[in-house]
C-alpha positions in Angstrom: 0.0 0.0 0.0 1.6 3.3 -1.1 0.7 6.2 1.1 1.2 9.9 0.6 3.2 11.8 3.3 1.2 12.8 6.3 0.0 16.5 6.4 -1.7 18.3 9.1 -5.1 19.6 8.0 -6.2 23.2 8.6 -8.4 23.5 11.7 -12.0 24.0 10.8 -14.9 24.9 13.0 -16.8 21.9 14.2 -20.1 23.5 13.6 -22.5 25.9 15.1 -23.2 25.1 18.8 -26.7 24.1 19.6 -28.6 26.7 21.5 -29.9 25.5 24.9 -33.7 24.8 25.0 -34.4 27.4 27.7 -32.4 30.2 26.1 -35.4 31.9 24.2 -37.5 32.0 27.4 -34.5 33.2 29.4 -33.9 36.1 26.9 -37.6 37.1 27.0 -37.6 37.2 30.8 -34.4 39.1 31.0 -35.7 41.6 28.5 -38.8 42.2 30.5 -36.8 42.5 33.6 -34.5 45.1 32.0 -37.6 47.0 30.7 -39.1 47.0 34.2 -35.9 48.3 35.7 -35.7 51.0 33.0 -39.3 52.0 33.7 -38.7 52.3 37.4 -35.6 54.4 36.7 -37.4 56.5 34.2 -40.2 57.2 36.6 -37.8 57.8 39.4 -36.0 60.4 37.3 -39.3 61.9 36.1 -39.2 60.8 32.5 -38.4 63.8 30.4 -38.7 66.1 33.4 -35.9 68.4 34.3 -34.3 67.9 37.7 -33.8 71.2 39.5 -32.2 72.2 42.7 -33.8 74.6 45.2 -31.8 77.6 44.0 -32.6 76.8 40.3 -36.3 76.5 41.2 -36.2 79.9 43.0 -34.6 81.5 39.8 -37.4 80.0 37.7 -40.0 81.4 40.1 -38.4 84.8 40.0 -38.7 84.8 36.2 -42.3 83.7 36.3 -41.5 80.6 34.2 -43.5 78.2 36.4 -47.3 77.8 36.0 -48.2 75.0 38.3 -46.6 73.1 41.3 -47.7 70.1 43.3 -46.1 69.6 46.6 -45.7 66.3 48.4 -44.9 66.3 52.1 -43.3 63.0 53.2 -44.0 62.3 56.9 -40.6 60.9 57.6 -38.5 63.7 56.3 -37.9 67.5 56.2 -37.6 67.7 52.4 -40.6 68.6 50.2 -40.9 67.0 46.7 -42.0 69.4 44.1 -43.4 68.5 40.7 -44.4 71.4 38.4 -45.0 72.6 34.9 -43.3 75.3 32.9 -45.1 78.3 31.3 -44.7 78.9 27.5 -41.9 76.4 26.8 -41.2 75.1 23.3 -42.2 71.4 22.7 -38.6 70.4 22.1 -37.7 71.3 25.6 -38.8 69.6 28.9 -42.4 70.6 29.9 -42.1 69.5 33.5 -39.6 69.5 36.3 -39.0 68.0 39.7 -37.2 69.6 42.6 -36.7 69.3 46.4 -37.2 72.1 48.8 -36.6 72.1 52.5 -39.5 72.9 54.9 -37.8 76.0 56.2 -37.3 77.4 52.8 -40.8 76.7 51.7 -42.1 78.5 54.9 -40.0 81.5 54.0 -41.6 81.6 50.5 -45.1 81.4 52.0 -44.3 84.1 54.6 -43.0 86.4 51.8 -46.2 85.7 49.8 -48.5 86.6 52.7 -46.7 89.9 53.3 -46.5 91.1 49.7 -48.5 88.9 47.3 -47.8 91.1 44.3 -44.0 90.8 44.5 -43.9 87.2 45.9 -42.2 84.3 44.2 -45.5 82.4 44.2 -47.4 85.1 42.2 -49.2 83.6 39.2 -48.4 80.1 40.4 -51.1 77.7 41.3 -49.8 75.2 43.9 -51.4 72.5 45.9 -50.0 70.4 48.7 -50.9 67.0 50.4 -49.2 64.9 53.0 -47.9 61.6 51.6 -46.5 58.6 53.4 -44.0 57.4 50.7 -42.3 54.7 52.8 -44.1 51.9 51.0 -43.4 53.4 47.6 -39.7 53.8 48.3 -39.6 50.3 49.6 -41.1 49.0 46.4 -38.7 50.9 44.2 -35.7 49.7 46.1 -36.7 46.0 46.8 -38.8 44.9 43.9 -35.9 44.8 41.3 -33.9 42.5 43.7 -36.9 40.3 44.3 -37.4 39.9 40.5 -33.8 39.0 40.0 -33.8 36.4 42.8 -37.1 35.0 41.3 -35.5 34.6 37.9 -32.4 32.9 39.4 -34.5 30.6 41.4 -36.8 29.6 38.5 -34.0 29.0 35.9 -31.2 27.7 38.1 -32.7 26.1 41.2 -36.3 25.0 40.4 -35.9 23.8 36.8 -32.6 22.1 37.4 -31.7 22.5 33.7 -31.7 26.2 32.9 -30.2 27.9 29.8 -26.8 27.9 31.3 -26.4 24.2 31.8 -28.3 23.0 34.9 -29.4 24.0 38.3 -27.4 24.0 41.5 -30.0 22.0 43.4 -30.1 19.4 40.6 -26.4 18.6 40.6 -27.0 15.6 42.7 -29.9 14.3 40.6 -29.3 11.5 38.1 -29.3 12.3 34.4 -30.6 8.9 33.4 -33.4 8.7 30.9 -36.2 6.2 31.5 -37.6 4.3 28.5 -40.5 2.0 28.2 -41.2 -0.8 25.7 -43.1 1.7 23.5 -40.2 4.1 23.3 -37.8 1.7 21.7 -38.4 0.0 18.4 -35.3 -2.2 18.4 -35.8 -5.9 19.2 -33.7 -9.1 19.2 -34.7 -9.6 15.5 -32.7 -6.5 14.6 -29.5 -7.9 16.3 -27.6 -10.4 14.2 -24.2 -11.9 14.3 -24.1 -12.3 18.1 -26.2 -15.3 18.9 -24.4 -16.3 22.1 -24.6 -12.8 23.5 -28.3 -12.7 22.7 -28.9 -16.0 24.5 -27.2 -14.7 27.6 -29.0 -11.4 27.8 -32.4 -13.0 26.8 -32.3 -14.6 30.3 -32.6 -11.1 31.8 -35.7 -10.4 29.6 -37.2 -13.7 30.5 -36.7 -13.1 34.3 -38.4 -9.7 34.0 -41.3 -11.3 32.2 -41.7 -14.4 34.3 -39.7 -14.0 37.6 -41.5 -16.9 39.3 -40.1 -19.3 36.7 -36.6 -18.8 38.3 -37.5 -18.0 41.9 -39.5 -21.2 42.4 -36.2 -23.2 42.4 -34.3 -20.7 44.5 -32.4 -19.3 41.5 -31.3 -15.6 41.4 -30.9 -13.6 38.3 -27.4 -12.0 37.9 -27.3 -8.6 39.3 -25.0 -7.2 36.6 -24.0 -8.1 33.1 -21.0 -6.4 31.4 -21.0 -6.2 27.6 -17.4 -6.2 26.3 -16.3 -5.8 22.7 -14.5 -3.6 20.1 -16.3 -0.4 19.1 -19.1 -0.9 16.6 -19.8 -4.5 17.4 -23.3 -3.9 18.8 -23.1 -3.5 22.5 -25.4 -0.5 22.6 -27.6 -2.1 20.0 -28.0 -5.1 22.2 -29.0 -2.9 25.1 -31.6 -1.2 23.0 -33.0 -4.6 22.0 -33.3 -5.5 25.7 -35.2 -2.3 26.3 -37.5 -3.1 23.4 -38.1 -6.7 24.5 -38.5 -6.2 28.3 -41.8 -4.9 29.4 -40.3 -3.0 32.3 -38.7 0.4 32.9 -35.3 0.8 31.3 -32.9 3.5 32.6 -30.1 4.6 30.3 -27.1 6.8 31.3 -23.5 7.3 30.3 -20.6 6.8 32.6 -19.4 10.3 32.1 -22.8 11.7 33.3 -21.9 10.8 36.9 -18.6 12.7 37.2 -18.6 16.4 37.8 -16.0 18.9 38.9 -17.6 19.0 42.4 -16.6 16.2 44.8 -19.5 14.2 45.9 -21.9 15.1 43.1 -21.3 11.8 41.2 -22.0 9.7 44.3 -25.2 11.6 44.9 -26.3 10.9 41.3 -25.6 7.2 41.8 -27.7 7.1 44.9 -30.5 9.1 43.2 -30.4 6.7 40.2 -30.7 3.6 42.3 -33.4 5.1 44.5 -35.5 5.8 41.5 -34.8 2.4 40.0 -35.8 0.6 43.3 -39.1 2.5 43.1 -39.7 1.1 39.6 -38.3 -2.4 40.3 -38.0 -4.8 38.6 -36.1 -2.7 36.1 -32.8 -2.4 34.1 -30.1 0.2 34.4 -27.9 0.5 31.4 -24.5 2.4 31.9 -22.8 3.0 28.6 -19.0 3.5 28.6 -18.7 2.5 32.3 -14.9 2.8 32.2 -15.4 6.5 32.5 -16.5 6.0 36.2 -15.3 2.4 36.9 -11.6 2.9 36.3 -9.3 1.2 38.8 -9.0 3.2 42.1 -5.7 4.6 43.2 -4.3 4.8 39.7 -3.0 7.5 37.5 0.0 9.7 37.6 -0.2 11.7 40.9 -2.8 9.5 42.5 -6.5 9.0 42.0 -9.3 11.3 41.3 -11.4 12.0 44.4 -14.7 12.7 42.6 -14.4 9.6 40.3 -13.4 7.3 43.2 -16.2 8.5 45.4 -18.6 7.9 42.5 -17.2 4.4 42.0 -17.5 3.6 45.8 -21.1 4.7 45.8 -21.7 2.5 42.7 -20.1 -0.5 44.4 -22.2 -0.1 47.5 -25.5 0.4 45.6 -24.8 -2.8 43.5 -23.9 -5.1 46.4 -23.9 -3.6 49.8 -25.8 -3.6 53.0 -29.4 -2.7 52.4 -29.4 -3.2 48.7 -32.7 -4.6 47.3 -33.4 -7.1 44.6 -35.0 -6.4 41.3 -32.5 -3.9 39.8 -30.4 -5.4 37.0 -27.3 -3.5 36.0 -26.3 -3.7 32.3 -23.0 -1.9 31.3 -20.9 -1.7 28.2 -17.2 -1.0 27.6 -14.4 -1.7 25.2 -11.7 -1.3 27.9 -12.4 -4.0 30.5 -8.6 -4.1 31.4 -8.9 -0.7 33.2 -12.0 -1.5 35.3 -11.7 -1.9 39.1 -11.5 -5.5 40.3 -14.2 -4.9 42.9 -16.6 -4.0 40.1 -16.0 -7.3 38.3 -16.4 -9.7 41.1 -19.4 -12.0 41.4 -22.3 -10.2 43.1 -21.8 -7.1 41.1 -21.1 -7.9 37.4 -21.7 -11.6 37.6 -21.4 -12.2 33.8 -19.1 -10.7 31.2 -20.7 -11.1 27.7 -18.1 -10.8 24.9 -19.3 -9.3 21.7 -16.5 -9.7 19.2 -16.2 -8.9 15.5 -18.7 -11.1 13.6 -17.5 -14.1 11.7 -18.6 -15.0 8.1 -22.0 -16.3 9.2 -22.5 -13.3 11.5 -21.6 -10.8 8.8 -24.0 -12.5 6.4 -26.8 -12.3 8.9 -26.1 -8.6 9.6 -26.0 -7.9 5.9 -29.4 -9.5 5.5 -30.9 -7.4 8.3 -29.7 -4.2 6.7 -30.5 -5.2 3.1 -34.1 -5.7 4.1 -34.3 -2.0 4.8 -33.2 -1.0 1.3 -34.1 -1.9 -2.2 -31.4 -4.4 -3.2 -31.3 -6.2 -6.6 -31.2 -9.9 -7.1 -27.5 -9.8 -8.0 -26.5 -8.7 -4.5 -25.4 -12.0 -2.8 -25.1 -11.5 1.0 -22.9 -14.6 1.3 -20.4 -13.3 -1.4 -20.3 -9.9 0.1 -19.8 -11.3 3.6 -16.6 -13.0 2.3 -15.3 -9.7 1.0 -15.7 -7.8 4.2 -13.6 -9.8 6.7 -12.9 -7.7 9.7 -15.9 -5.5 9.4 -17.9 -4.7 12.5 -21.7 -4.3 12.6 -21.4 -0.5 12.3 -19.1 -0.9 9.3 -21.6 -3.2 7.6 -24.5 -0.7 8.3 -22.3 2.1 6.8 -21.6 -0.1 3.8 -25.2 -0.7 3.0 -26.0 3.0 3.4 -23.2 4.0 1.1 -24.4 1.5 -1.5 -27.9 3.0 -1.4 -26.4 6.5 -1.8 -24.4 5.4 -4.8 -27.4 3.8 -6.4 -29.4 7.0 -5.9 -26.6 9.1 -7.4 -26.4 6.8 -10.4 -30.2 7.0 -10.9 -30.7 3.2 -10.5 -33.9 1.6 -9.5 -32.2 -0.8 -7.1 -28.8 -1.4 -5.5 -26.6 -3.7 -7.7 -23.4 -5.5 -7.0 -21.2 -2.7 -8.3 -22.6 -0.2 -5.9 -22.0 -2.6 -3.0 -18.4 -3.3 -4.1 -17.7 0.4 -4.5 -19.3 1.1 -1.0 -17.0 -1.6 0.4 -13.9 0.1 -0.9 -15.2 3.5 0.4 -15.7 2.2 3.9 -12.4 0.3 4.0 -10.1 2.7 2.1 -12.0 6.0 1.4 -13.5 7.7 -1.6 -11.7 7.7 -4.9 -9.9 10.9 -5.8 -10.0 10.9 -9.6 -9.6 14.7 -9.6 -6.1 14.3 -8.2 -3.6 14.7 -11.1 -0.4 12.8 -10.6 2.8 13.3 -12.5 3.8 10.5 -14.9 6.9 9.5 -12.8 4.8 9.4 -9.6 2.1 7.4 -11.3 4.7 4.9 -12.6 6.3 4.6 -9.1 2.9 3.9 -7.6 2.1 1.3 -10.2 5.3 -0.7 -9.6 4.8 -0.3 -5.8 1.4 -1.9 -5.9 2.4 -4.4 -8.5 5.2 -5.5 -6.1 2.6 -6.1 -3.3 0.3 -8.0 -5.7 3.0 -10.3 -7.2 4.5 -11.2 -3.9 1.1 -11.9 -2.4 0.1 -14.2 -5.3 3.5 -16.1 -5.3 4.1 -16.7 -1.6 2.4 -19.4 0.4 0.1 -19.1 3.4 -1.3 -15.7 2.1 -4.7 -14.6 1.1 -5.4 -14.1 -2.6 -5.4 -10.6 -4.1 -8.9 -9.2 -4.4 -8.1 -5.9 -6.2 -5.2 -3.7 -7.1 -5.6 0.0 -7.9 -3.6 3.1 -8.4 -6.6 5.4 -8.0 -6.0 7.5 -4.9 -8.3 6.8 -2.0 -8.2 8.8 1.2 -4.5 9.3 2.1 -3.4 6.4 -0.1 -2.0 6.9 -3.6 -2.8 3.2 -4.3 -3.9 0.0 -2.6 -3.7 -3.7 -2.8 -6.7 -5.4 -1.3 -6.8 -9.0 -0.2 -9.6 -11.4 -0.1 -9.5 -13.8 2.9 -10.6 -17.3 2.1 -11.9 -17.9 5.6 -12.0 -16.3 9.1 -8.6 -16.9 10.8 -8.2 -17.0 14.6 -4.5 -18.1 14.8 -1.2 -16.8 13.4 1.2 -19.6 12.3 4.8 -18.6 11.9 4.9 -19.3 8.2 2.0 -17.0 7.6 3.6 -14.2 9.7 6.8 -14.5 7.6 4.7 -14.3 4.4 2.9 -11.2 5.6 6.3 -9.6 6.2 7.3 -10.3 2.7 4.0 -8.9 1.3 4.5 -5.7 3.4 8.0 -5.2 2.0 7.0 -6.1 -1.6 6.2 -2.5 -2.6 9.6 -1.1 -1.4 11.4 -4.1 -3.0 9.8 -3.4 -6.4 10.8 0.2 -6.3 14.4 -0.7 -5.3 14.6 -3.3 -8.0 13.1 -1.3 -10.9 14.2 2.3 -10.1 17.2 1.6 -7.9 15.9 4.2 -5.5 13.1 4.5 -2.9 10.7 7.2 -1.7 8.5 7.8 1.4 5.4 6.1 0.0 6.2 2.9 1.9 5.9 4.5 5.4 2.7 2.7 6.3 4.2 -0.6 5.0 7.3 -0.2 7.2 5.1 0.6 10.2 3.0 -2.5 9.6 6.1 -4.7 9.2 7.7 -3.2 12.4 4.6 -3.9 14.5 4.3 -7.5 13.1 8.0 -8.2 13.8 7.8 -6.9 17.3 4.9 -9.1 18.1 6.7 -12.1 16.6 9.7 -11.5 18.8 8.2 -10.2 22.1 4.8 -11.9 22.3 4.5 -14.9 20.0 7.8 -16.6 20.8 9.0 -16.9 17.1 12.6 -16.0 18.0 14.8 -19.1 19.1 17.3 -16.7 20.7 14.8 -15.1 23.1 12.8 -18.3 23.7 9.2 -18.6 25.0 9.1 -15.5 27.1 6.8 -12.5 26.8 8.7 -9.2 26.6 5.8 -7.0 25.6 5.5 -3.7 27.5 2.1 -2.9 29.0 1.3 0.4 27.3 -1.3 1.4 29.9 0.8 0.9 33.0 2.2 4.4 33.1 -1.3 5.9 32.7 -2.7 3.5 35.3 0.0 4.6 37.7 1.7 1.2 38.1 5.0 1.6 36.4 6.2 5.1 37.3 8.6 3.9 39.9 8.7 0.2 39.0 11.9 -1.0 37.4 11.9 -2.6 34.0 10.9 -6.3 33.7 14.0 -7.2 31.6 17.6 -6.0 31.3 19.2 -3.7 28.7 20.9 -6.7 27.2 17.5 -8.3 26.5 16.3 -5.0 24.9 19.3 -5.1 22.7 18.6 -8.7 21.8 15.0 -7.8 20.9 16.3 -5.1 18.5 18.7 -7.5 16.9 16.1 -10.2 16.4 13.7 -7.8 14.9 16.4 -6.6 12.6 17.2 -10.1 11.6 13.6 -11.0 10.7 13.2 -7.9 8.7 16.5 -8.4 6.8 15.7 -12.0 6.0 12.2 -11.1 4.8 13.8 -8.3 2.6 16.3 -10.7 1.0 13.6 -13.3 0.2 11.3 -10.6 -1.3 14.0 -9.1 -3.5 15.0 -12.6 -4.8 11.4 -13.5 -5.5 10.8 -10.3 -7.5 14.1 -10.7 -9.4 13.0 -14.2 -10.4 9.6 -12.9 -11.6 10.6 -9.5 -12.9 8.7 -10.0 -16.2 5.5 -10.6 -14.3 6.1 -7.6 -12.1 6.5 -5.4 -15.2 3.4 -6.9 -16.9 1.2 -6.2 -13.8 2.6 -2.6 -13.5 2.0 -1.8 -17.2 -1.5 -3.2 -16.9 -2.1 -0.9 -13.9 -0.9 2.1 -15.8 -3.3 1.3 -18.6 -6.4 0.2 -16.7 -5.7 1.7 -13.2 -7.6 -1.1 -11.5 -7.1 -4.9 -11.7 -9.2 -7.6 -10.0 -8.0 -11.1 -9.1 -8.9 -12.7 -12.4 -6.9 -10.0 -14.3 -3.9 -10.7 -12.1 -4.2 -14.5 -12.7 -4.3 -13.9 -16.4 -1.2 -11.7 -16.4 0.8 -14.0 -14.2 -0.3 -17.0 -16.3 0.8 -15.3 -19.5 -2.7 -14.8 -20.9 -4.1 -11.9 -23.0 -5.9 -9.4 -20.8 -7.0 -7.4 -23.8 -9.5 -10.1 -24.9 -11.0 -10.3 -21.4 -11.5 -6.6 -21.2 -12.9 -6.4 -24.7 -15.4 -9.1 -23.9 -16.4 -7.4 -20.6 -17.0 -4.1 -22.4 -19.2 -5.9 -25.0 -21.2 -7.5 -22.2 -21.5 -4.2 -20.3 -22.8 -2.5 -23.5 -25.3 -5.3 -24.1 -26.5 -5.0 -20.5 -27.0 -1.3 -20.8 -28.9 -1.7 -24.1 -31.1 -4.3 -22.5 -31.9 -2.0 -19.6 -32.8 0.8 -21.9 -35.0 -1.6 -24.0 -36.8 -2.7 -20.9 -37.3 0.9 -19.7 -38.7 1.8 -23.2 -41.1 -1.2 -23.1 -42.3 -0.2 -19.6 -43.0 3.4 -20.8 -44.9 2.1 -23.8 -47.1 -0.1 -21.5 -47.8 2.8 -19.2 -48.6 5.3 -22.0 -52.5 5.9 -22.2 -54.4 4.5 -25.2 -55.2 7.1 -28.0 -57.6 7.2 -30.9 -56.9 6.2 -34.5 -56.2 9.7 -35.7 -52.8 9.9 -34.1 -54.1 11.1 -30.8 -56.0 14.2 -32.2 -59.7 14.2 -31.5 -62.1 15.8 -33.9 -63.3 19.2 -32.9 -66.6 20.8 -34.1 -66.1 23.6 -36.7 
């Protein structure tokens, strides 16, 4: 497999963040609150009224610019509030005013007015006065805004427990689990394929929930906990959904990360709240997805454990099997990292059973394909058994993506149904990426890629204990400039030494072809070298294929430093052993390189023929390679295939034309024109 050099993509925004559900209501309430505060402030300041001091009011009175005044005498103060109107003021200027005058000054004005009314400040001014107790009004103006603010905070952050800013303080200790009933989930055991043993184990839980007396009459107890273990995409969560769809009891679903918060003790409180709710609805099922987020081994990690996570785990352990725990609550959890879970979590009485859901075998892949093909319009030429053989190593999620990609391709090609070509192209897209036909490669780079992939194909066809070549292409896909795809004849569960050595030669075939033909190499074999290095290391350190090192395991545990168990622990073997490991790895690689170069030198004419065919046709299948290696004529085969393809297209067009003719409405004998009266 020839791969282009790695390049770091430009950072792109991940998308527009979703607005919280309570944000519109929060904005409306805050807007009303601000409007209320502005109104109070406006009224307090008198709107458009002009604020005057006592000296300014006296000057206005002396100039006879005031026409009316209303006096308010608060009972708890010596200051009189004055609200008045101006006389003969333009509309663009304030028409009213507010002022404060002391009782002593106002008495002086009244005394002057009684002595000489003609020359008094209050001449031509109508004024009225009334005693006002404004204690309550002042209280409202000063307290009501704070009451409204506190009410909003209580409603959004305390009462609702899920306000626009992410949750309420009083709801921190409440569980975030969602409860589902049988009507809420449409997935059943019929939708789960390729995991018959796992379905049989979990079906016992469903049977217990349906007929508990069938088990209790003999004194049997249903397992308290079941742990679903398997690689990503193998159907752990799908199986949990099927249990929820089959069991006629409440089903609580939560993620392991939903327990842990930044505040110590919150996760433990959520665990207790979840189990309290579950016991109220017992018998029921609690499903914890990705339980390794909360169930990681205690006292581990660089610098010690995490108090919040460990308290959450302790609460979970007690609720599952502690003093006072009740029956009827079944714990179902899923993880793809069982090696990091705490031992106390895995003991009998908590997770009694560990259900392994591995990658599906040939029969399982075929069953999964049939399940997904029922949901689309597939043609008769789509053979589920054949496709299952071509997708060895695919998980259930990969198969679902393959069928969906095939449906999209058929729609883009304006087909009435999904054909085999759509499925095969979808398989290559899922496994290797989309074709990049728009990428223009220079002639020398294209030639180097062709000989690189031809080297892989020739070595793979000539060595023993290797899977046959399925397809070779020099059309770029994803980050690959070319690819050699194999077709496993059967599912393999062991790795013989001869097969491992053959795989080393296949990985080095591309670099050996470049070295043999061009007498130089480039960086396109980086992924091949990495693959050969990983395989050689396992051969030496794990599988015991080195006579020098013997039957000992020298593999380093990659998770020990993270788990806090090898920071201060010395190495498990000496520096001399490390040197011997390097030397043995180098020996295996050198031997495989020499064998590969000799094999290609002895079959250089076949290497050239395959490379030239790749340059001409860009893609070769297994039959094409067999014809080339056997000395046959590939031109005749391709010409015959082109004629068959043209004949098939003509037949499709003919059938479509006949269908249109049958669906066309019948017309009269005058060519479809009806007689019209003159």
